[in-house]
SEDREN-750195 format. One line per field, with one value per residue (C-alpha): residue number from 1; residue in one letter; chain; x, y, z. Coordinates in Angstrom, 1 decimal. Example, Ala and Ser with C-alpha at 12.3 -4.5 7.8 and 13.67 -1.06 7.14 Angstrom:
<rs>
i <- (1_2)
aa <- (A_S)
ch <- (A_A)
u <- (12.3_13.7)
v <- (-4.5_-1.1)
w <- (7.8_7.1)
</rs>
This chain:
<rs>
i <- (1_2_3_4_5_6_7_8_9_10_11_12_13_14_15_16_17_18_19_20_21_22_23_24_25_26_27_28_29_30_31_32_33_34_35_36_37_38_39_40_41_42_43_44_45_46_47_48_49_50_51_52_53_54_55_56_57_58_59_60_61_62_63_64_65_66_67_68_69_70_71_72_73_74_75_76_77_78_79_80_81_82_83_84_85_86_87_88_89_90_91_92_93_94_95_96_97_98_99_100_101_102_103_104_105_106_107_108_109_110_111_112_113_114_115_116_117_118_119_120_121_122_123_124_125_126_127_128_129_130_131_132_133_134_135_136_137_138_139_140_141_142_143_144_145_146_147_148_149_150_151_152_153_154_155_156_157_158_159_160_161_162_163_164_165_166_167_168_169_170_171_172_173_174_175_176_177_178_179_180_181_182_183_184_185_186_187_188_189_190_191_192_193_194_195_196_197_198_199_200_201_202_203_204_205_206_207_208_209_210_211_212_213_214_215_216_217_218_219_220_221_222_223_224_225_226_227_228_229_230_231_232_233_234_235_236_237_238_239_240_241_242_243_244_245_246_247_248_249_250_251_252_253_254_255_256_257_258_259_260_261_262_263_264_265_266_267_268_269_270_271_272_273_274_275_276_277_278_279_280_281_282_283_284_285_286_287_288_289_290_291_292_293_294_295_296_297_298_299_300_301_302_303_304)
aa <- (M_P_S_N_S_K_T_P_P_G_D_S_G_P_A_T_P_K_P_G_S_K_A_A_A_L_E_K_R_R_L_K_I_E_E_Y_R_R_K_E_E_A_Q_Q_R_R_R_L_I_T_I_L_A_A_A_A_A_T_V_I_V_A_V_I_I_A_L_N_I_G_G_G_G_Q_L_I_K_H_S_P_K_T_T_S_A_Q_I_V_P_A_A_V_G_G_A_S_T_T_T_Q_S_A_T_T_T_V_A_D_T_S_G_I_P_G_V_L_A_W_D_T_T_G_W_P_G_D_G_A_D_H_T_G_A_L_Q_H_D_H_V_A_G_P_V_D_Y_S_I_L_P_P_V_G_G_P_H_N_A_I_W_M_N_A_G_V_Y_T_K_P_V_P_T_E_R_A_V_H_N_L_E_H_G_A_V_W_I_T_Y_D_P_D_L_P_A_A_D_V_K_T_L_T_A_F_V_T_K_Q_T_M_I_P_E_A_E_Q_G_V_T_G_Q_A_N_R_Y_V_D_L_T_P_W_A_K_N_D_L_P_T_P_I_V_I_T_A_W_G_H_Q_L_Q_V_T_S_A_T_D_P_R_L_Q_Q_F_V_D_T_F_R_H_S_Q_T_Y_T_P_E_Y_G_A_A_V_D_G_V_P_V_Q_T_G_G_V_P_A_T_D_G_S_A_K_A_N_P_A_G_T_A_Q)
ch <- (A_A_A_A_A_A_A_A_A_A_A_A_A_A_A_A_A_A_A_A_A_A_A_A_A_A_A_A_A_A_A_A_A_A_A_A_A_A_A_A_A_A_A_A_A_A_A_A_A_A_A_A_A_A_A_A_A_A_A_A_A_A_A_A_A_A_A_A_A_A_A_A_A_A_A_A_A_A_A_A_A_A_A_A_A_A_A_A_A_A_A_A_A_A_A_A_A_A_A_A_A_A_A_A_A_A_A_A_A_A_A_A_A_A_A_A_A_A_A_A_A_A_A_A_A_A_A_A_A_A_A_A_A_A_A_A_A_A_A_A_A_A_A_A_A_A_A_A_A_A_A_A_A_A_A_A_A_A_A_A_A_A_A_A_A_A_A_A_A_A_A_A_A_A_A_A_A_A_A_A_A_A_A_A_A_A_A_A_A_A_A_A_A_A_A_A_A_A_A_A_A_A_A_A_A_A_A_A_A_A_A_A_A_A_A_A_A_A_A_A_A_A_A_A_A_A_A_A_A_A_A_A_A_A_A_A_A_A_A_A_A_A_A_A_A_A_A_A_A_A_A_A_A_A_A_A_A_A_A_A_A_A_A_A_A_A_A_A_A_A_A_A_A_A_A_A_A_A_A_A_A_A_A_A_A_A_A_A_A_A_A_A_A_A_A_A_A_A_A_A_A_A_A_A)
u <- (4.5_5.8_5.8_9.1_7.6_9.2_5.8_4.3_1.0_-2.0_0.0_-0.7_1.7_5.3_8.1_9.7_13.2_16.1_17.8_21.0_20.0_19.7_15.8_15.8_17.8_15.4_12.3_13.9_14.5_11.0_9.5_11.5_10.5_6.8_7.2_8.9_6.0_3.4_5.2_5.6_1.9_1.0_3.4_1.7_-1.7_-0.5_0.9_-2.2_-4.2_-2.0_-2.3_-6.0_-6.2_-3.9_-6.1_-9.3_-7.4_-6.6_-10.3_-11.4_-8.8_-10.2_-13.7_-12.8_-11.0_-13.8_-16.1_-13.6_-15.4_-14.0_-15.1_-16.8_-18.6_-16.4_-13.9_-10.6_-7.1_-3.7_-1.8_-1.8_-0.2_-1.6_-5.1_-5.7_-8.2_-7.9_-6.3_-6.7_-3.4_-3.4_-4.8_-2.6_-2.6_-1.5_-3.4_-1.5_-2.8_-0.5_-2.1_-0.7_0.7_-0.6_0.7_0.9_-0.4_1.9_1.6_1.7_4.4_3.2_1.2_-1.9_-5.0_-6.7_-3.7_-3.3_0.1_1.7_4.9_7.3_10.4_13.0_11.7_13.4_16.4_17.7_14.9_14.5_11.3_10.4_7.5_4.6_6.0_4.6_6.2_7.6_7.9_7.3_4.9_3.4_-0.2_-3.1_-2.7_-5.3_-4.5_-5.4_-6.1_-8.5_-7.4_-3.9_-1.2_1.7_2.6_3.4_2.8_3.5_7.0_5.5_3.8_1.3_1.6_0.3_-2.8_-6.5_-8.3_-12.2_-12.2_-10.7_-7.2_-5.2_-4.4_-1.1_0.3_-1.0_0.7_4.0_3.3_3.0_6.4_7.9_6.3_3.0_-0.1_-3.4_-6.8_-9.5_-13.3_-16.6_-17.8_-21.1_-19.4_-21.3_-20.0_-19.5_-17.1_-15.2_-14.7_-13.5_-10.9_-9.7_-9.0_-7.2_-4.9_-4.5_-3.2_-0.4_3.0_4.9_7.9_10.8_11.8_15.3_16.4_14.3_16.9_14.0_14.5_11.3_9.8_7.7_4.7_2.4_2.9_-0.8_-3.2_-6.9_-9.1_-12.7_-12.6_-14.4_-16.9_-18.7_-16.7_-14.4_-14.3_-15.2_-16.3_-12.8_-9.5_-6.1_-3.0_0.8_3.2_2.2_0.0_-3.8_-6.4_-10.0_-12.3_-15.8_-15.4_-13.6_-12.7_-11.1_-7.9_-6.1_-5.8_-3.3_-1.5_-1.2_0.0_2.7_4.0_3.9_4.3_7.6_9.3_12.7_11.3_8.6_8.8_10.7_12.2_12.5_13.3_11.8_9.5_5.6_5.4_7.5_5.6_4.5_0.7_-0.5_0.7_0.7_-2.2_-2.7_-4.7_-7.6_-6.1_-3.1_-0.6_3.1_4.4_5.5_3.6_4.8_6.1_3.7_6.1_4.6_2.5_4.6)
v <- (64.3_61.3_61.0_61.0_59.2_56.0_54.7_51.8_52.8_52.0_51.8_54.9_53.7_54.6_52.8_50.1_51.3_49.7_47.3_48.4_52.1_54.9_54.9_51.3_51.9_54.7_52.7_49.7_52.2_53.5_49.9_49.3_52.6_51.7_48.2_49.6_52.2_49.4_47.4_50.4_51.1_47.5_47.7_50.9_49.3_46.4_48.7_50.5_47.3_46.1_49.5_49.5_45.8_46.6_49.6_47.4_45.0_47.8_48.8_45.3_44.8_48.0_47.0_43.5_45.4_47.8_44.9_43.1_43.3_42.3_40.6_43.8_44.5_47.4_47.9_46.6_47.7_46.0_49.2_52.9_51.8_48.4_47.3_43.6_41.2_40.7_37.4_36.4_35.2_31.4_29.7_27.9_24.2_21.3_19.1_20.1_23.3_25.4_26.9_30.1_30.3_32.7_36.2_38.9_42.6_45.3_49.2_50.9_53.4_55.0_57.6_57.2_57.0_53.6_51.4_48.0_46.3_43.0_41.7_41.8_40.8_39.6_41.5_43.5_41.9_38.4_36.7_34.0_32.8_34.4_33.2_35.6_37.2_36.9_34.0_34.5_30.9_29.9_26.9_25.1_24.6_26.8_28.7_29.0_32.4_33.6_37.2_38.0_39.9_38.5_41.0_38.6_35.2_32.0_32.5_31.0_31.4_33.2_36.5_38.1_41.1_43.9_46.3_46.7_43.4_43.1_39.6_38.1_37.2_34.3_35.3_33.3_35.5_38.9_38.3_37.8_41.1_42.6_41.2_43.1_46.4_46.6_47.8_45.6_47.3_44.8_45.7_44.0_42.2_44.2_47.7_50.0_50.6_54.2_53.4_51.0_53.5_56.0_53.3_52.5_56.4_56.5_53.8_55.3_58.7_56.9_57.5_54.6_53.3_52.1_48.5_48.7_45.4_43.6_44.5_45.9_49.6_51.6_48.9_50.3_49.7_51.5_48.8_48.8_45.8_46.4_43.5_42.6_40.0_36.7_36.8_39.3_38.7_41.6_43.7_46.7_47.4_48.5_47.3_48.5_46.3_46.3_43.8_43.7_46.7_47.2_50.1_49.3_52.0_52.5_55.1_55.1_58.8_58.4_60.5_57.9_55.7_58.1_58.4_54.7_54.3_57.2_55.4_51.9_51.5_50.5_51.5_50.9_50.9_48.7_46.5_43.0_42.7_46.3_46.8_43.5_43.5_43.2_41.9_40.3_37.0_35.1_36.1_32.4_32.6_36.0_37.4_40.7_43.4_45.0_48.4_50.1_47.4_47.5_50.2_47.4_44.3_41.2_38.1_35.4_32.5_29.4_28.6_27.9)
w <- (-68.9_-67.2_-63.4_-61.5_-58.5_-57.5_-56.0_-58.2_-60.1_-57.9_-54.5_-52.4_-49.4_-49.1_-50.8_-48.9_-47.8_-49.5_-47.2_-45.6_-46.6_-44.0_-44.5_-43.4_-40.3_-39.5_-40.0_-37.9_-35.1_-35.3_-34.9_-32.0_-30.4_-31.2_-29.6_-26.4_-26.1_-26.4_-23.5_-21.3_-21.6_-20.8_-17.7_-16.6_-16.8_-14.8_-12.1_-11.9_-11.5_-8.7_-6.9_-7.1_-5.8_-2.9_-2.1_-2.3_0.1_2.6_2.6_3.3_6.1_7.6_7.7_9.2_12.0_12.5_13.0_15.2_18.5_22.0_25.0_26.3_23.2_22.1_19.4_20.9_20.1_20.9_21.7_20.6_17.3_16.4_16.2_16.9_18.3_22.2_23.3_27.0_28.7_28.7_31.9_34.1_33.9_36.2_38.6_41.7_43.5_45.7_48.8_49.7_53.2_55.9_55.4_58.1_57.6_58.6_58.9_55.6_55.1_51.6_53.4_51.2_53.4_53.2_51.9_53.4_53.5_54.1_55.2_52.1_54.2_51.9_48.9_47.9_49.7_50.0_48.3_51.0_52.4_55.8_58.0_57.5_54.4_51.0_49.3_45.8_44.5_40.9_40.8_37.8_38.6_40.0_43.3_46.1_47.2_50.7_49.8_46.8_44.7_45.4_46.6_46.0_46.7_44.7_40.9_37.5_36.1_33.0_33.3_31.0_28.6_30.6_29.3_29.7_29.3_29.1_30.3_33.6_33.4_35.3_38.7_38.8_35.7_37.1_40.4_38.4_36.8_40.4_41.1_38.2_39.3_37.7_39.5_38.9_38.9_39.2_39.3_39.8_36.7_37.1_37.4_35.2_31.7_32.4_35.3_33.3_30.7_33.2_34.6_31.0_30.3_33.8_32.4_28.9_30.7_32.6_31.1_29.0_30.8_28.6_28.8_27.5_29.3_26.7_24.0_21.8_20.7_21.6_23.6_26.6_28.8_31.1_33.9_34.6_34.4_34.1_34.2_35.5_38.3_37.7_40.6_42.6_45.6_45.7_49.0_47.1_43.6_42.5_44.0_42.9_44.0_43.9_45.5_49.1_48.9_48.2_48.0_47.9_46.6_45.6_43.0_39.7_40.1_43.5_43.6_45.6_42.6_41.0_44.3_44.3_40.9_41.5_44.6_43.7_39.8_38.7_42.1_43.3_46.8_46.6_43.4_44.3_40.7_39.7_36.0_34.8_31.9_32.0_28.4_25.8_26.2_23.1_22.7_22.9_26.4_27.6_25.8_23.7_25.6_24.4_24.7_26.0_25.8_25.0_22.6_20.2_19.4_21.5_19.6_18.3_19.2_20.7_23.7_26.8)
</rs>
C-alpha cells in the first residue's frame, strides 16, 4: 500500500516548513528563543565569574589588612568603622624655632586633686597676649616649649586628626588640638604594654562628640589624643593635659584620669576655641590614628 508520508525516502528528519507558512513562522520563533536562551546562559556564567572574582578580591584585601601591622606591633584601625594603616601627622618644618615665653602657674579651680594650672588670661576672652599667660600664636616652624609635655603656647596653624597613635606626634600640632578642646594623654615610651592597652581602652570608652561645624553629616570625635612621648623625660610615666591644665599620674587606672576628661574635654569653661574640630585635616598632614579616630574618614587631600 502506497505511503501517504511527505518525508522523502531515506530521510528520517522532519520536513522543511514551506516558506511563509505557519510552520515556518513557528520554527523561526523557536530558533530565536533558542538563541536567546544560549545568550542568557552565557551572561549568567559571566555574572557568576564576576561575583566569584569580587569575592576572591575581598578575601585578599582582608588578608592584607589583617597583616597590616602598626608602629606598636598590633593590628591598627583608623576608626570604629574603617580599618587603615596608621599615618603619623606630618612633622613641622621651618628653619626658625620659636621659644615659648615664660608662663605663670596659678591655683587650680577644677577641684581635682593634683591638677596643675597655668595662667590662661585672654583665653577664653579677648584673645590678646598677656604677660605670664599662655601664648596662642600660630607659628610656622618648630617650638621650644618651656613645659613638657606642653599645656599650651605657640603652635602650628594646622592641627592633627585626633585619636590613638602608637608613635610620637608633633607637639606643635597636638597643642593646637588642646586649643580646640582635646585632652592629650602622653606616656613614657617604655610604659608596659599592659598599661598602654589599659589607656587605649580608656580612650575607647569615651563618648563621641558631634562636630557639626565641619558641615559633614555624622562626623564626630572623642576629643582625646593618646600618644607615646618621644623620650624618657616625662615628669611621671603618664601625663594627661588640657589647655592650661595638667595631671601627672603613675597608674593607668588612676580614677582622676576620668575626672580630668569629664572636666576639661570640649569644655565651654576651659577650651579657648570651644566648638572647633580636632580632625578634618588631609591625612598627609593631619595623620590617621591607629585607633579611635573620627567617626568618618578624614580627607586624603594634599600635604599642607
